[in-house]
N, C-alpha and C positions, 0 to 999 in steps of 0.2 A: 672659899670665902668670897662673897660677892661685894662689889663696890657700891657705895651710895649712889642714888640716882643722879644722872646728869641734868642740871637745871639750865636749859638753853637760854632762857631770857635773862636769868640772873648772871650767867657766865658772859653773855654778850655785853651786858651792862658793865661788868667789871673789866672785860677786855677793852672796851671803848674808853673807860675812865683812865686807863693807863695809856692807850694808844692815841687818843685825841690830842693831848698836849705834845706828844712826840711828833705827831703829824704836823701840827702847827709850827713847832720848832724847826722841823726839817724843811717845811715850806719857806720859813723865814730865812733859813740858811741858804737854800737854793735861790731864794729871792735876791741874795747878794750877787750871785752869778747872773741872774736876769737883769739886775740893775746895771752891772758892769757891761753887759751886752747892749742894753738899751742906750746907755750913755756913750759907749764906744761907737755905736751906729751913727751918732751925731757928729763924730769926728771924721772918720773915713772908713772905707771898706778894708783898708790895710790894717788899721788899728783893731777893727772888729775881728778880722781873720787871725791876727796875732794873739788876741785874747782867747779866741776859740781854741787855737792850738796850745797856747801856754797853759790855760786853765785846765785843758784836758790832761796834760802831763802832770800838773800839780794835783788834780783830783785823783789821778791814778796813784801817786805817791801817798797822798793823805789817806786814801781808802785802804791802802796796804796797812797803814797804822791802825785804822779803824778795825780792819779784819782781825789783826792780832789781839787787840784789846777787847774784841767781842767775845773772847773766852771768859771774861769776868762775869757778865750778867747770868749765864746759866749756872756757873759755879756758885755765885752768891745766892741765886734763887733756890738752888737745891739745898744750900745751908739753911735758908729760911724755912723751906718746906720741911726739913728734918729737925727744925728747932735747935739749930746750932749757931746762934748769933756770935758766940765767942770766937769763931773761926774767921769771921768776915774781915776784921781789922787787918790781919796779916795778909789776906788776899789783896787788900788795897795797897799795903806797903810794897809788896813784891810787884804789884801791877805798876807802881810808880817807876820801879827800876826797869821793867819791861818797856814802859813808855819812853824813858830816857834813851835806852839803847836803840829802840826803833826810830826815834826822832833823829838821832845822830846818823844812823845808816841811811835814812831817807834824804837827809840833806846832801850826803855824798852822792846818792843816786841822782838827785836833781842837777847837781853841778856837772856830773858826768854826762847826763843827757844833754845839757846845754852845749857842752864841748862837741858832742857827736852830731849835732843838728845838720852840719853841712853834708853829712853822709846819709841823711834820712830821705833825700829825694824831694823835699818840699821846695817851693820857689825860693830862689836866693834872696829876693827882696823881703821875704818874711822873716828870715833868720835873725837879723839884728833886733827886731821888735820882740820876737819870741824869747830871745836870750834875755833881754831887759826885763821881761815879765818874770822869767824863772829866777833871775838874780834878785829881783825885788820881793819875792815871796818865800824862797826856800828857807830863810832863816827862821820862819815861824812854825816849821813843821814839828820841832820838839814840843812847842806849846800846844799845838793841835793834838798831839798824842797824849800829853798830860791831861788835857781837858777831858779825855775819854774815861779817866779813872773815876773822878767824882760823878761823872755822868752814869757810868756803869753801876755804881752804888745806888744812886737815886732811882735809876730804872728798875733795878732788882727789888728795891723797896716799894715799888709802885708809886713813887712820889715823883712824877714827871713834870710838874709845874715849874720847878726852878729853871729847867732848860728852856722852857717857853719864855719866861720873863727875861732871861739872859739874851736869847736870840731876838726878842722884841726890842731890846735896847740896842743891840749891835747893828740892826739893819739901818736905822737913821745915821748911826756913826759911820757905817760904810759909805752911805750916800754922801755924807759930808767929806769923807776922805777922798772919794772920787772927784768931788767938786773942787777940792783944793789941789790935789796932786795930778789928776788927769788933765784938767783944763788950765791949771796954773793960776789959781786965785789965792788971795791972802798972802801974797809975797812969795809963794812957791812957784818954781818953774813948771811949765806945762810938760808933763812926763808921759802922757799917752798911756800905752799899755803898762809901762812900769809903774805909773801912778795908781792904776787899778790894782796891781799886785801889792803895792805897799799898803794901800787902804785895807785890802782883804787880810793881809798878814797882821796888821795892827789890830783889826777887829777880832781875829782868832786868838791872839795873845791876851787881849783884855778879857775875852770871854772865859779863858782858863782861870785868870786871877779872880774874877767875880764869882764864878761857880764854886771854886775851891773855898773861898772865904764864906760864901753862903752855906755850903755844906758843913764846914767845920763849926759854925756858930748856930746851926739849926737846933732848937730845943729838943725835937723828937729823937735826935741822934745822940743825946748826951750820954746815954748808957754805953755807947760803943767807944767812947773816949778816943775819937778819931785824931785829935790833936796831939796824942802822946808821941814822944820822940820817934824819929825814923830809925828803922833797924837796917843793918847791913844786908847786902844781897844774900838771899838764901838760894843757892844755885839749884838744888834739887826742886825747890818750890817753883823757881822761875822756869826750870825745864818743864815742869808739869803744865804751867800756863802756856808756854810756847808750844808744847806738844798738842794741846787742844786748839790753840789759836792759829797755828801755822796752816792747817787745812782750811780754816775759815778765811784767812788772809789770801791763800792761793786761789780759793774759789772766787772771792771778790775780785782779786787781781785778774783772773781769767775773764770775768765779765767786763770789768772796767777797761782792762787791756784790750778787749775786743773793740770797745767803743773808741778808745784812744787811738788804736791802730787804724780804725776806719777814718777817724778825723785826720790823721796824718796822711793816709792814702788819698783823701779828698784834696789835699794840697797839690796833688798832681794835676787836678782839673781846674786850677785857677782860684783867684780870690773870691769871685762871686759864688762859685759852687761851695767853697769852704765856708763862707759866711752863711749861705742858705742852709747848709748842713748843720752848722752850729745853732741856728735859730730853731730848727726842727727838734734837735736834741734838747735844747733848753726847755721848750714847751712840753715835750714828753717827759722830761725829768720832773717837772712840777706835778704831773698826775701820778708819777711813780712814787712820790713821797707818801701817798696815802697807804698803799699796800706795804711799803717799807716800814712805816710807823706801826701798822698792825702786826707785821712780822716781828718787830722788835718786842712789842708787848706780848706776842705769842710765845716767844722764847722764855719770857719771865713766867707766864701762866703755866706753860707745859713744864718748865723746870721746877716750879714749886710742887706741882702734882707728882713729878718723878721723885723729888726729895722726900715727899710724904709717903711714898710707896703706892700711890693711887694711879696705876697704869691705865685703867679704863678712863678715868677723868682726863689724863694727859692726852689720850687718843682723841677723845671727843672735843677737847679744847682745840687741838690741832685741826680737826675737821671744820669746826665752826669758824676758825680764823681763815682757813683757805676759802671756804664758801663766801665769806664776807669780802675778801680781797678780790676774788674773781667777779663777784657781782658788781663791785664798784668799777672795775676795769672794763666791764661790758658797757657801762654808761659812758665812761671816759672815751672808749673807742668811737662811739657814735658822735660825741661832741667834737673830737679832733677831726673826724672825717667831714662833718658838715660845716665846721667853723674854721677850717684850715687857712683860708685866704685872709679872713679878718684877723686871726691870731698872728699870722706872719706879718701883716701890715703894721702891727703895733711896734715892731722892732726897728724898722728902718724905712725911710722914704724911697729907697732904691727899688724901682719896679722889677728889675731883673732878679735881685736877691729875694724879693717877696714871692715872685713866681716860683723860683727854685725851692724856697722853704715850704711853700704850700704843697708843692709836688712831693717833697720828701715826707711831709706829714701824713700822706696817705699810707706810706709804709709803716710809720709809727703807730697809726691807728690799728693796723692789722695785728701788730704784735702785743698790743696792750693786755689782752686777756691772758696770754701765756706768760707775760712778764709778771703779772699779778700772781699767777699760779706758782711760778718758780720761786719768787721771793718769799711767799707765805709758807710754802712747803719747806724751804730752807730754814726759815725761822722756827718752825715746829721741830725740825730735826735737830737744831742746835739745842733746844730744850732737853732733848734726849742725850746731849753730848755726842751726837752722831755727826761727825765732820769729815772723816776720811773718804768714805765712799761718795758722798755728795761732791766732794772736791774733785775726785776723779771723773765723775759724771760731767761736771762743768767744764773741765779741761777738754774733754772730747767734744761736747756740744758747742762750746764757744769757739774753739780754735780749729778743730778738724772740720766740723760742719759749718760753723759761722764764717770764720776767716777763709777756710778752704773754698767753700762754695762762692763766697763773695769775690775772692780774687779770680777764680776761674770765670765766673759770669762777667765780671768787669773787664778783664784783660783778654781772655780767650773767647768769651761769648759775645763780646762787642756791646755790652750793656752800659759800660761807663759807670758813672756814679750810681745809677739804679742797681747795677749788679752788686755793689757793696751793700746797699740797703736790703736787697733780697737776702744776702748772707746774714745780716743782722736778724731778719725775721726768722730764717731757718734755725739759727743758733738758739734764739730765745724760745721758739716753739719746742724744739727738741729738749731743751733744758727743763721747761715747764712740765712736759709729759713725763720725763724720766724721774725728776725729783718728786712729782706727785705720786707716782707709782712706788717710789722708795718709801715715802711716808706711809702709804697704805699698807705695804707689806710689813714694815717695821712695827707700826702701831698695832696692827691686828695680831702680830705674833707675840706682843708683850702685854696684852690686856687680860684682865680678869673676866670672869663670866659677866656679861652685861646685865645691869639691873633694869627694873621697870622704868618706863619714861615718867618723868615728873617735871612739870613746867611751873610749879609754884616757886615764888621767890624765896631766897635763903640768904641770910647774912653770913658771909664767910669770915672766920677769924683772920685777922691780919689785913683785911681790906683797907685800901687807901694807905698802904705803907706800914701798917702795924705788923708786928712780928709775934 
């Protein structure tokens, strides 16, 4: 039996219709970190460095929760592709229990990390400010995890605009919070890094409430009866979600943990180096939001094809998403390389920090293409529910190659901070190549006989969130 022809232009349009709001929402969310960094740079290098380290630790914890809950979009997408909408509500209910459990565990992880900071090797003067940041934001982690449940449902339905509108409202709210809490306006004390943490935590919590209410009252979801009473934990069901989500979480933890570890190791080289490192990562994280958004949309599109039994369509959708991501990151690499000094100068008036940030951006430009390759290949593989082997690949690439080479080059090779950045480049390059090969092998092994090429447009049932 042959598959229907793959319609490249039609598929690209549908992929981008899902991906573009996700990209914009992700950029707005990262924009909160950019705003924190910009505003902290107007206070002192110490505050900037404390937010750099504190937000790196917080992002690591939050993205562990994101990784676990990323099990929901491919599961829901496959239910949609298989025309099984009656199974979706229970996936969301058990997802809420998973989010609550993860949120509680991550709060304890953050508190433990704050206690262990004196043994991390960072400068003693940074520790009090970093602790204040962690204490000011850890309480919001359960809300950040719960936010991912309605988001996963909307993503799988192809209705990604609500997240965009929520993030669009939260960015000015975060700026207002920074103005009040960081600088001490409106009768509040000047809290510095702790003020930035409190503003971000409040924004995350409000985002969960708004998106949940929006999703429950959206007319297009009336048939799903999402507001029906909550059910008790179904432990076998929860175990199935955790079994799929744990490798995703560990894979993300390996990548984010590599960046977090590098940020903490930068603390050995002083405040200016740490601040310059944070600025370079802030800028590169903005460009990364584009392939990340496409990868999240790719999980949905590939998952729907798999659920419908269309293996060839799933493989071609993955190919298209990977090509799109890599193409964008090639342009991004050129922009970062040529505009690195101007971009760094937007963050701080400190000339030494600007010089260091511009220098580190050269390394960020080098790994752009491979970063796009690894995240898009990972997104496609999640659509197949293939998570265990990719997780093992990322463990090896990020920690054995990335951290291992970075430490050796920095401490034994005499390269200092540059050695750590070379480790980042090597880790991301190896991950991109290995995950790309994994997708190519898996996709070709599971396809039907390829059909004739057809570039004519086609309206797909369920487009724009229909089922």
